[in-house]
C-alpha positions in Angstrom: 15.3 24.8 -52.9 18.1 27.3 -53.0 18.9 28.7 -55.5 15.8 27.5 -57.2 12.3 28.9 -56.8 10.7 25.4 -56.5 10.7 22.6 -54.0 12.4 19.3 -54.8 9.2 17.7 -56.0 8.6 20.5 -58.6 12.1 21.0 -59.9 12.7 20.1 -63.5 14.4 16.8 -64.1 17.7 18.4 -65.0 17.7 20.7 -61.9 16.7 17.8 -59.6 19.5 15.7 -61.0 22.0 18.4 -60.5 20.8 18.9 -56.9 20.9 15.3 -56.1 24.3 14.8 -57.7 25.7 17.6 -55.6 24.6 16.1 -52.3 27.2 14.3 -50.3 26.6 11.8 -47.4 26.2 13.7 -44.2 24.8 16.8 -45.8 22.0 18.9 -44.2 18.7 18.6 -46.0 15.7 20.9 -45.7 12.6 19.7 -47.4 9.9 21.3 -45.3 6.5 21.3 -46.9 7.7 19.1 -49.8 5.4 16.4 -51.2 7.3 13.1 -51.5 6.5 10.0 -53.5 8.3 6.8 -52.6 10.3 7.2 -55.8 11.4 10.7 -55.0 12.3 9.7 -51.4 14.3 6.8 -52.8 16.3 9.1 -55.0 17.1 11.4 -52.1 18.2 8.5 -49.9 20.4 7.1 -52.8 22.1 10.5 -53.1 22.9 10.5 -49.3 24.0 6.8 -49.1 27.5 6.3 -47.7 29.3 3.8 -50.0 31.3 2.5 -47.0 28.2 1.5 -45.1 25.6 1.4 -47.8 23.3 3.4 -45.5 22.0 7.0 -45.9 23.9 9.6 -43.8 22.4 13.0 -43.0 23.4 16.1 -41.1 20.1 17.8 -40.2 17.0 16.3 -41.7 14.1 18.7 -41.8 10.8 17.5 -43.2 8.3 19.6 -41.3 4.8 19.7 -43.0 6.1 17.3 -45.7 3.6 15.0 -47.4 4.7 11.4 -48.0 2.4 9.5 -50.4 3.4 6.0 -49.4 6.1 5.0 -47.0 8.7 7.3 -45.4 11.9 5.2 -45.2 14.8 6.2 -43.0 15.9 2.6 -42.1 19.5 2.4 -41.0 20.1 6.1 -41.5 22.9 7.8 -39.7 21.8 11.3 -38.8 24.4 13.5 -37.0 22.0 16.4 -36.4 18.3 16.8 -35.8 15.4 15.1 -37.4 12.1 17.0 -37.7 8.8 15.9 -39.2 6.5 18.2 -37.4 3.0 18.3 -38.9 4.2 15.8 -41.6 1.6 13.6 -43.3 2.5 10.0 -44.2 -0.1 7.9 -46.1 1.9 4.8 -45.6 4.4 3.7 -43.0 7.3 5.4 -41.2 10.5 3.4 -41.0 13.4 4.3 -38.7 14.5 0.7 -38.2 18.1 0.8 -36.7 18.5 4.5 -37.3 21.1 6.4 -35.3 20.3 10.1 -34.6 22.9 12.3 -33.0 20.5 15.2 -32.3 16.8 15.6 -31.4 13.8 14.0 -33.1 10.6 15.9 -33.5 7.4 14.3 -34.8 4.9 16.6 -33.1 1.5 16.9 -34.8 2.4 14.4 -37.5 -0.1 12.0 -39.0 0.8 8.5 -40.1 -1.8 6.4 -41.8 0.1 3.2 -41.5 2.6 1.9 -38.9 5.5 3.8 -37.3 8.6 1.7 -36.9 11.3 3.0 -34.5 12.8 -0.4 -33.8 16.3 -0.3 -32.3 16.6 3.4 -33.1 19.2 5.3 -31.1 18.5 9.0 -30.3 21.3 11.0 -28.5 19.1 14.1 -27.9 15.4 14.6 -27.1 12.5 13.0 -28.8 9.1 14.6 -29.3 6.0 12.7 -30.5 3.3 14.9 -29.0 -0.1 14.9 -30.6 1.1 12.4 -33.3 -1.7 10.3 -34.8 -0.7 6.8 -35.9 -3.5 4.8 -37.4 -1.6 1.5 -37.3 0.9 0.1 -34.9 3.7 2.0 -33.1 6.8 -0.1 -32.6 9.6 1.2 -30.4 11.3 -2.2 -29.8 14.8 -1.7 -28.3 14.7 2.1 -28.9 17.2 4.2 -26.9 16.7 7.9 -26.1 19.3 9.8 -24.1 17.3 12.9 -23.5 13.7 13.6 -22.6 10.9 11.9 -24.6 7.5 13.4 -25.1 4.5 11.3 -26.3 2.0 13.8 -24.9 -1.5 13.3 -26.4 -0.3 10.8 -29.0 -2.9 8.5 -30.5 -2.2 5.0 -31.6 -5.0 3.2 -33.4 -3.2 -0.2 -33.4 -0.9 -1.9 -31.0 2.1 -0.2 -29.3 5.2 -2.0 -28.5 8.0 -0.5 -26.3 9.6 -3.8 -25.3 13.3 -3.4 -24.4 13.3 0.3 -24.9 15.6 2.5 -22.8 14.7 6.1 -21.8 17.5 7.8 -20.0 15.6 11.1 -19.5 12.1 11.7 -18.4 9.5 10.0 -20.5 6.2 11.8 -20.8 3.3 9.6 -22.0 0.6 11.9 -20.7 -2.9 11.8 -22.2 -1.9 9.1 -24.8 -4.6 7.0 -26.3 -3.7 3.4 -27.1 -6.4 1.9 -29.3 -4.9 -1.6 -29.2 -2.7 -3.4 -26.8 0.3 -1.7 -25.2 3.4 -3.5 -24.1 6.3 -2.2 -22.1 8.1 -5.5 -21.3 11.7 -5.1 -20.4 11.5 -1.3 -20.7 14.0 0.8 -18.7 13.2 4.3 -17.5 16.2 5.9 -15.9 14.2 8.9 -14.7 10.5 9.5 -14.4 7.8 7.8 -16.5 4.6 9.8 -16.6 1.4 8.1 -17.9 -1.1 10.4 -16.3 -4.5 10.6 -18.1 -3.5 8.0 -20.6 -6.2 5.7 -22.0 -5.5 2.0 -22.6 -8.3 0.6 -24.8 -6.7 -2.8 -25.2 -4.7 -5.1 -23.0 -2.0 -3.2 -21.1 1.3 -4.8 -20.2 3.3 -2.3 -18.2 6.4 -4.4 -17.4 8.4 -6.0 -16.4 10.0 -2.6 -16.3 12.4 -0.7 -14.1 11.9 3.0 -13.4 14.6 4.9 -11.5 12.2 7.8 -10.8 8.5 8.1 -10.4 6.1 5.9 -12.4 2.9 7.9 -12.6 -0.3 6.4 -14.0 -2.6 8.9 -12.2 -6.0 9.4 -13.9 -5.1 6.8 -16.5 -8.0 4.5 -17.7 -7.6 0.8 -18.3 -10.5 -0.5 -20.3 -9.1 -4.0 -20.6 -7.1 -6.4 -18.5 -3.9 -4.7 -17.2 -0.7 -5.9 -15.6 1.9 -3.7 -14.0 5.1 -5.3 -13.1 7.5 -2.6 -11.9 10.6 -2.1 -9.9 10.4 1.6 -9.0 10.7 3.7 -5.9 7.3 5.5 -6.4 4.2 4.4 -8.2 1.3 6.8 -8.3 -2.2 5.6 -9.2 -4.2 8.6 -8.0 -7.7 8.6 -9.5 -6.7 5.8 -11.8 -9.6 3.9 -13.2 -9.5 0.1 -13.7 -12.5 -0.9 -15.8 -11.3 -4.5 -16.0 -9.3 -6.9 -13.8 -5.7 -5.8 -13.1 -2.6 -7.3 -11.3 0.2 -5.2 -9.9 3.4 -7.0 -9.0 5.9 -4.6 -7.4 9.4 -4.3 -6.1 10.8 -1.5 -3.9 7.7 0.5 -4.6 5.7 3.0 -2.6 2.2 2.7 -4.1 -0.3 5.6 -3.8 -3.9 4.5 -4.6 -5.6 7.6 -3.5 -9.1 7.9 -5.0 -8.5 5.1 -7.5 -11.6 3.6 -9.0 -11.7 -0.2 -9.0 -14.6 -1.6 -11.0 -13.1 -5.1 -11.2 -10.8 -7.1 -8.9 -7.3 -5.5 -8.6 -4.5 -7.4 -6.8 -1.4 -5.8 -5.5 1.5 -8.2 -4.6 5.1 -7.7 -3.5 7.7 -9.6 -5.5 10.7 -10.8 -3.7 12.9 -11.7 -6.7 14.1 -9.3 -9.5 12.2 -9.4 -12.8 13.6 -11.6 -15.5 13.5 -10.7 -19.2 15.0 -13.0 -21.8 16.7 -15.1 -19.1 18.4 -12.0 -17.5 17.6 -10.2 -14.3 16.7 -6.6 -14.9 19.2 -4.3 -13.2 17.8 -2.3 -10.2 20.8 -0.1 -9.3 19.8 3.0 -7.4 16.4 1.9 -6.2 15.5 2.1 -2.5 16.1 -1.0 -0.5 12.7 -1.5 1.0 9.8 -3.9 0.2 6.8 -3.0 -1.8 4.4 -0.9 0.3 1.1 0.9 0.0 1.1 4.5 1.3 -2.5 5.5 0.8 -5.9 3.9 0.1 -8.0 7.0 0.8 -11.1 7.2 -1.4 -10.6 3.7 -2.8 -13.5 1.2 -2.8 -11.7 -1.7 -1.3 -14.4 -4.3 -2.1 -12.4 -5.4 -5.2 -8.9 -5.0 -3.7 -6.6 -7.8 -2.7 -3.2 -7.0 -1.0 -0.5 -9.8 -0.8 2.7 -9.5 1.2 2.8 -5.7 1.0 4.0 -3.4 3.7 1.2 -1.2 5.2 3.3 0.5 7.9 2.7 4.0 6.4 -0.6 3.3 4.7 -3.4 5.8 5.2 -6.7 3.9 5.5 -9.0 6.7 6.7 -11.5 7.5 3.9 -11.4 4.1 2.3 -14.8 2.8 1.2 -15.9 -0.8 2.1 -12.7 -1.3 4.1 -14.4 -4.2 5.8 -14.3 -6.1 2.5 -10.5 -5.6 1.9 -8.7 -8.9 1.5 -5.2 -9.2 3.0 -3.2 -12.3 1.9 0.2 -13.5 2.9 2.2 -11.4 5.3 1.1 -7.8 5.3 3.0 -5.6 7.8 1.5 -2.8 9.7 2.9 -0.3 12.1 3.5 -1.5 15.7 3.6 0.1 19.1 7.0 1.3 20.4 9.0 -1.4 22.0 10.8 -1.4 25.3 10.3 0.9 28.3 9.2 4.5 27.6 8.5 7.5 29.8 4.9 8.7 30.2 5.1 11.8 32.2 7.1 11.0 35.3 6.5 7.3 35.2 8.1 4.6 33.0 5.6 2.7 30.8 5.6 -0.1 28.3 3.3 -0.4 25.4 1.8 -3.8 24.8 2.8 -5.1 21.4 0.0 -4.7 18.8 -0.5 -3.6 15.2 -1.7 0.0 14.7 -2.8 2.3 11.9 -0.4 4.9 10.7 -3.1 7.5 11.5 -2.9 6.5 15.2 0.8 6.8 15.2 0.4 10.4 13.8 -2.2 11.2 16.5 -0.1 9.9 19.4 3.0 11.7 18.1 1.1 14.9 17.8 0.0 14.6 21.4 3.4 14.3 23.0 4.4 10.9 21.9 6.9 11.7 19.2 9.8 11.2 21.6 8.4 7.9 22.7 8.7 6.1 19.4 5.5 7.1 17.6 5.8 8.1 14.0 4.9 11.7 13.3 2.6 12.7 10.4 4.3 13.6 7.1 4.5 17.3 6.4 1.2 18.7 5.2 -0.8 15.7 6.4 -3.7 16.4 8.7 -3.8 14.5 12.0 -7.1 12.8 12.5 -8.8 12.6 15.9 -9.8 9.3 17.6 -13.4 9.7 16.7 -12.4 9.4 13.0 -10.1 6.4 13.6 -12.4 4.2 15.6 -14.6 3.3 12.6 -11.5 2.5 10.5 -10.3 0.0 13.2 -13.8 -1.5 13.3 -13.9 -2.1 9.6 -10.5 -3.6 9.5 -11.4 -5.9 12.4 -14.4 -7.1 10.4 -12.2 -7.8 7.4 -10.0 -10.0 9.5 -13.0 -11.7 11.1 -14.6 -12.4 7.8 -11.2 -13.9 6.7 -11.4 -16.3 9.7 -8.4 -14.6 11.3 -9.7 -14.0 14.9 -6.2 -13.5 16.4 -5.4 -11.0 13.7 -8.7 -9.1 14.3 -7.8 -8.8 18.1 -5.3 -6.0 17.5 -7.9 -4.0 15.6 -10.5 -4.5 18.2 -7.9 -3.2 20.8 -7.2 -0.2 18.6 -10.9 0.6 18.2 -11.4 0.5 21.9 -8.4 2.7 22.4 -9.7 5.3 20.1 -13.1 5.2 21.8 -11.4 5.6 25.2 -9.5 8.7 24.0 -12.5 10.2 22.2 -13.3 13.3 24.2 -16.6 13.7 22.4 -17.9 10.5 24.0 -19.8 10.7 27.4 -17.6 10.8 30.4 -19.3 7.7 31.9 -18.6 5.7 28.8 -15.0 6.7 28.8 -14.6 5.8 32.5 -16.1 2.4 31.8 -13.7 1.8 28.9 -10.8 3.0 31.1 -11.7 0.4 33.7 -12.1 -2.3 31.1 -8.6 -1.3 29.7 -7.0 -1.3 33.1 -8.4 -4.6 34.2 -8.0 -6.8 31.2 -6.8 -4.7 28.2 -10.3 -4.9 26.7 -10.5 -8.6 27.3 -7.4 -9.2 25.2 -4.6 -9.1 27.7 -4.7 -12.4 29.7 -1.6 -11.5 31.8 -3.3 -8.3 32.9 -6.5 -10.0 34.0 -4.6 -12.8 35.7 -2.4 -10.3 37.5 -5.5 -8.5 38.8 -7.1 -11.9 39.7 -3.9 -12.9 41.7 -4.0 -9.5 43.4 -7.6 -9.9 44.3 -7.2 -13.4 45.6 -4.2 -12.2 47.7 -6.2 -9.3 49.1 -9.2 -11.6 49.9 -7.0 -14.1 51.6 -5.4 -11.4 53.7 -8.7 -9.9 54.6 -10.0 -13.3 55.6 -7.0 -14.0 57.8 -7.2 -10.6 59.5 -11.0 -10.1 59.9 -13.0 -12.8 58.1 -12.3 -15.9 60.1 -13.8 -16.0 63.5 -11.9 -16.3 66.8 -12.6 -20.0 66.9 -15.0 -22.4 65.3 -18.4 -22.0 67.0 -19.6 -25.2 68.7 -23.3 -26.1 68.6 -25.1 -25.9 72.0 -28.2 -27.8 72.8 -30.7 -26.9 75.5 -33.9 -28.7 76.3 -36.8 -29.3 78.7 -38.3 -32.5 80.1 -42.0 -32.7 80.3 -43.2 -36.1 81.5 -41.9 -38.6 79.0 -41.1 -35.9 76.3 -37.7 -34.1 75.9 -37.5 -31.0 73.8 -34.0 -30.1 72.5 -33.0 -26.9 70.8 -29.5 -26.8 69.2 -28.1 -23.4 68.4 -24.7 -22.4 67.0 -23.4 -19.2 68.4 -22.5 -16.3 66.1 -18.9 -16.3 65.0 -16.8 -14.2 67.3 -14.7 -11.5 65.8 -11.0 -12.2 66.3 -9.4 -10.1 69.0 -5.9 -11.3 69.0 -3.1 -9.0 67.7 -2.8 -8.9 63.9 0.5 -10.7 64.1 -1.1 -13.6 65.9 -3.9 -13.8 63.2 -1.4 -14.4 60.4 -0.9 -18.1 61.1 -0.5 -21.1 58.8 -3.8 -22.6 60.0 -5.7 -19.4 59.3 -4.0 -19.0 55.9 -5.0 -22.5 54.9 -8.6 -21.9 55.9 -8.7 -18.5 54.2 -7.2 -19.9 50.9 -9.7 -22.7 50.9 -12.6 -20.3 51.4 -11.4 -18.1 48.6 -10.7 -20.9 46.1 -14.0 -22.6 46.9 -16.0 -19.4 46.6 -14.3 -18.3 43.3 -14.0 -21.5 41.4 -16.4 -24.0 42.9 -18.9 -21.4 44.3 -19.4 -23.4 47.5 -18.4 -22.0 50.9 -19.1 -23.9 54.2 -16.7 -22.0 56.5 -18.2 -20.0 59.3 -17.2 -16.3 58.8 -17.5 -13.1 60.6 -19.8 -10.4 59.2 -16.7 -8.8 57.5 -15.7 -12.2 56.1 -19.2 -12.8 54.7 -19.2 -9.5 52.8 -15.7 -10.1 51.6 -16.7 -13.5 50.3 -19.7 -11.9 48.5 -17.5 -9.4 46.8 -14.9 -12.0 45.8 -17.7 -14.2 44.3 -18.6 -11.4 42.0 -15.3 -9.8 41.1 -12.9 -12.7 40.9 -14.9 -15.0 38.6 -15.2 -12.0 36.3 -11.4 -11.5 36.2 -11.0 -15.2 35.6 -13.5 -15.1 32.7 -11.7 -12.1 31.2 -8.4 -14.0 31.3 -10.0 -17.0 29.6 -11.6 -14.7 27.0 -8.3 -13.2 26.2 -6.6 -16.6 25.7 -9.5 -17.7 23.5 -9.2 -14.6 21.4 -5.6 -15.4 20.6 -6.1 -19.1 19.8 -9.5 -19.1 18.1 -9.6 -19.8 14.4 
């Protein structure tokens, strides 16, 4: 204590009285390393109390390495400068209830044996609570911090309450350990909120909250039930571990679940209405105007994952474990094929509508389809080949089938077959067979395509029958016999049908068309002929009896696949 050789605690009574009497409200105080009793702290606060407000008023308040035996009271203090309690030790509680601080606050490496109350505190500068050890509860109800806030490696033995707090700068809660429950209901983060590597031993209630930047809980560990209700543009849960059930209710959020560990059921649902706290909707100004979406599930064991009403248009599924056990509820959107007429080489083409994986979009865009409406891969993202995507489609198809959604599974079966057809590592014969299956009926899923081929086949068969299949005329039976005594022996023979020899234009008559159509319909549907045919007509009928019922069956199969439940 200038000009004394002792600290405030060791000054004589007269010198201490002189020092305290000379203090004026708003003065700077420097008591670093000083041991404080509650009585001595009370004397200091009395000396700095402003008579007009009956509250202490400081300039700078420096208490680094100070030792408080009992409570450290700064309730209602008005501090125009900085507050520093670095490496301070408090055997009781820390009270900053309703304090207003015009500068920065630093509590790094402090130890508090009781509770830490920062309820309704207002901090104009930055706040640092890194490596603070709080044995009791940490209460930041309604706290407002204008600058960055650092809670890095803070340890809270009791409960932590940040309800209604407002952090206008980045909030760093990395590697924090919450020994009790943690609540962030009604919390506002104007910038980023970083919870990476944080451990939640008790119940975690992250929200309802609004985060204007990135909400990052990567590598965090939730040992008890957890709820995340957040309106934020970006939520990162990379390598996050849920050791208990969890529910994520999101708005405007791009959720990244890469390599997350789900030991218990975790549900992710999109919320359509703003979050309400104390009867008021939380403001969401500046957030992107798109629904909640999942952008990556790579490395996740989806056996415990339930997605409800989320957008999966850009979701990366490849690498997901137990994808066939994923549960999709409500209306989950996926990427679709480009609509309208497109150009494929020199020829116009139209993609049949279906749901696709984002990875297929990337592959087609990388192979010349980017100008045809396919979404290219994000920068730095590897483009997977069809051989890697076919199993992904297969597992998603099974997930829909297990959910009794056969029509929904049809698109994923189509995608699986498409990837197999484009897999150049597969045998050429297999690819040719798949190409024929695709061309004829869209893998048994495009009824219009199969019916079109059936109509074309019937038309061609009818025309072949009219031109070459029907004989020149209906052969009439001829009987010949011999008479021997009283016995007559008759032999009846029908001549072979004669090939038509009239000009082609004369063969295309209404009568021959009717006979040809009857022959074709009977042979395809009822499997009964009866009409005399030429050799060419006989073989034509044999081919139609094999091919056209197959096309009819594929059309029926496609219709059944769309209506089956």
